[in-house]
C-alpha distance (Angstrom), angle and dihedral (degrees) to the residues before:
residue distance angle dihedral
M1 . . .
V2 3.82 . .
L3 3.80 90.8 .
K4 3.81 94.5 69.1
N5 3.80 90.2 166.5
L6 3.82 87.6 71.3
D7 3.82 94.7 59.4
K8 3.81 90.7 93.7
Y9 3.81 92.8 57.9
D10 3.78 133.3 83.0
I11 3.82 95.6 -139.9
V12 3.78 118.9 -150.7
L13 3.78 124.5 -171.2
A14 3.80 109.4 -157.6
S15 3.79 97.4 -154.8
G16 3.77 136.7 103.8
S17 3.81 92.3 -157.8
P18 3.81 112.4 119.6
R19 3.81 88.0 -157.6
R20 3.81 91.9 58.0
H21 3.80 90.7 46.2
A22 3.80 91.4 53.4
L23 3.81 94.6 44.7
L24 3.82 94.8 49.5
K25 3.80 90.3 46.8
D26 3.81 90.2 49.9
L27 3.82 88.7 51.6
G28 3.81 85.8 62.6
V29 3.80 98.0 -110.8
D30 3.81 119.4 143.5
F31 3.80 108.3 -141.6
R32 3.76 145.9 145.1
V33 3.79 128.3 -137.2
E34 3.79 124.1 -118.2
Q35 3.77 127.2 158.4
R36 3.78 138.8 -171.9
P37 3.81 124.2 -157.3
V38 3.81 113.1 -101.9
E39 3.80 133.5 -179.3
E40 3.80 102.3 -131.2
N41 3.80 98.9 -143.6
F42 3.79 126.1 134.0
P43 3.81 135.1 -167.2
P44 3.80 118.0 -95.9
G45 3.79 120.3 -103.0
M46 3.80 98.5 43.3
D47 3.79 121.3 130.2
E48 3.80 120.7 -127.1
N49 3.82 96.5 -94.2
E50 3.80 91.3 49.2
I51 3.81 90.9 49.7
A52 3.82 93.6 52.1
V53 3.82 92.6 49.2
Y54 3.82 92.4 42.6
L55 3.82 91.2 54.4
S56 3.79 92.3 46.5
K57 3.82 90.9 50.6
L58 3.81 89.4 47.3
K59 3.80 88.9 58.2
A60 3.82 90.5 49.6
D61 3.81 92.2 47.1
A62 3.81 89.1 60.2
F63 3.83 87.3 74.8
D64 3.82 114.1 77.4
A65 3.82 126.1 -136.5
D66 3.83 92.8 -97.4
F67 3.80 89.0 63.7
F68 3.82 89.5 68.0
A69 3.82 96.6 48.0
A70 3.83 96.2 98.5
N71 3.81 98.6 54.2
T72 3.77 93.3 -84.4
M73 3.80 121.4 169.5
L74 3.79 115.9 -156.4
I75 3.80 122.8 -157.9
T76 3.80 119.7 -168.3
A77 3.79 131.8 174.0
D78 3.76 140.4 -179.1
T79 3.81 125.1 -169.9
I80 3.78 123.3 -158.3
V81 3.79 132.3 -175.7
C82 3.79 118.4 -142.7
L83 3.80 125.5 -167.8
E84 3.80 118.0 -176.9
G85 3.81 92.1 -27.6
K86 3.82 94.5 -45.6
L87 3.81 122.8 111.8
L88 3.79 117.1 -131.6
G89 3.79 110.7 -156.7
K90 3.78 130.1 -176.2
P91 3.80 111.7 -51.2
G92 3.78 116.5 -113.5
S93 3.79 96.0 -156.3
R94 3.79 145.5 12.5
A95 3.80 90.4 -96.8
E96 3.79 92.0 51.8
A97 3.82 92.3 48.4
F98 3.80 90.4 49.6
E99 3.82 91.5 49.3
M100 3.82 93.1 49.2
L101 3.79 92.0 52.4
R102 3.80 90.6 45.4
Q103 3.82 88.2 54.9
L104 3.83 91.9 48.4
S105 3.80 92.3 48.6
G106 3.80 113.2 115.8
K107 3.80 93.4 -0.9
R108 3.78 143.6 100.8
H109 3.78 117.7 -116.8
Q110 3.78 134.3 172.1
V111 3.79 129.0 -119.8
I112 3.80 113.2 -158.6
T113 3.80 126.1 -173.1
G114 3.78 119.7 -164.9
M115 3.79 115.9 -158.4
S116 3.79 136.8 -169.0
I117 3.78 126.8 -167.6
R118 3.79 113.4 -171.9
I119 3.79 137.2 179.7
S120 3.80 127.4 168.3
N121 3.81 95.9 -80.6
R122 3.80 105.1 19.4
E123 3.78 139.7 51.7
V124 3.80 131.8 -174.9
N125 3.80 122.1 -168.7
F126 3.80 126.6 -177.9
S127 3.77 143.9 148.2
V128 3.79 133.2 -139.6
G129 3.79 124.2 -159.6
T130 3.80 130.2 -158.8
D131 3.80 126.9 -172.3
V132 3.81 113.4 -136.8
Y133 3.81 123.9 -165.3
F134 3.80 120.2 -157.0
K135 3.79 123.0 -162.3
D136 3.80 118.4 -130.9
L137 3.79 101.6 -72.6
E138 3.78 120.6 -145.6
E139 3.80 118.1 -133.5
E140 3.78 92.0 -115.7
E141 3.82 90.3 53.3
I142 3.79 91.5 52.6
E143 3.82 91.6 46.0
Y144 3.80 92.1 48.3
Y145 3.80 92.3 50.3
V146 3.81 96.3 44.9
D147 3.82 93.7 45.1
T148 3.81 95.1 43.9
F149 3.81 101.7 39.0
R150 3.84 101.6 25.6
P151 3.84 94.1 -151.1
Y152 3.81 95.8 -165.2
D153 3.81 94.0 130.5
K154 3.81 94.0 56.2
A155 3.79 129.2 87.2
G156 3.78 108.6 -119.7
A157 3.83 90.3 19.0
Y158 3.81 96.7 -92.3
G159 3.77 145.5 86.3
I160 3.80 116.1 -146.4
Q161 3.81 89.6 -148.5
E162 3.83 91.2 60.0
W163 3.81 133.7 76.0
I164 3.81 94.2 -77.2
G165 3.81 89.1 57.5
F166 3.79 91.9 52.3
A167 3.80 96.0 45.4
G168 3.79 104.9 25.6
I169 3.79 110.7 36.3
E170 3.79 113.4 83.4
K171 3.79 97.3 -174.9
I172 3.76 145.9 -27.9
D173 3.78 132.1 -142.5
G174 3.79 109.1 -149.3
S175 3.80 136.9 9.8
F176 3.81 117.5 -3.0
Y177 3.80 90.7 -160.6
N178 3.78 90.6 53.0
V179 3.81 87.8 62.6
M180 3.82 87.3 53.8
G181 3.82 88.5 54.4
L182 3.81 106.8 -95.1
P183 3.84 123.2 72.4
L184 3.79 94.1 -146.5
H185 3.80 100.6 -175.2
R186 3.81 93.9 53.0
L187 3.81 92.1 40.7
Y188 3.81 90.7 51.7
E189 3.82 91.5 50.3
E190 3.81 91.9 49.1
L191 3.81 93.3 47.1
R192 3.81 90.6 52.3
K193 3.82 88.5 63.0
F194 3.83 94.7 61.3
């Protein structure tokens, strides 16, 4: 592992996302996965960056102090999609996924990931935002993507690493990996400091 300073930690990623698992593994971090159930609600009046960090901290807060007794490092993340001040969560149906992509069509939106890294006596919280620009999507393109890839587990109803990313995204401004759910460059820099 390049991050030799992490050898002393039992690193836990509190995420069920297979994309996050793969990205953290590819970063060269040895970790295990453990989750706690969390109601992902946030107080009104927060801006998008505050919401992403709040939700990430909420996931970390689900682990009690005893969890950190044996030199455990916890990593949590939450990714949100924001279009013109409106949050787009995970679609609950085909119709909802189609409508989200129709709204994103031809527009710029922002993907923000909030992250928390916590050990027994230290906590770091941050967010990373990326602007994503979709081309004008045709109905048949949206239908093909939704029916083929069933993006119901993804905020904003899409994965940049899937067909819609290849065919529908004109450009991004910021971290590609952030749009996948883990801003690797910033995470790497923060982990080096532990």
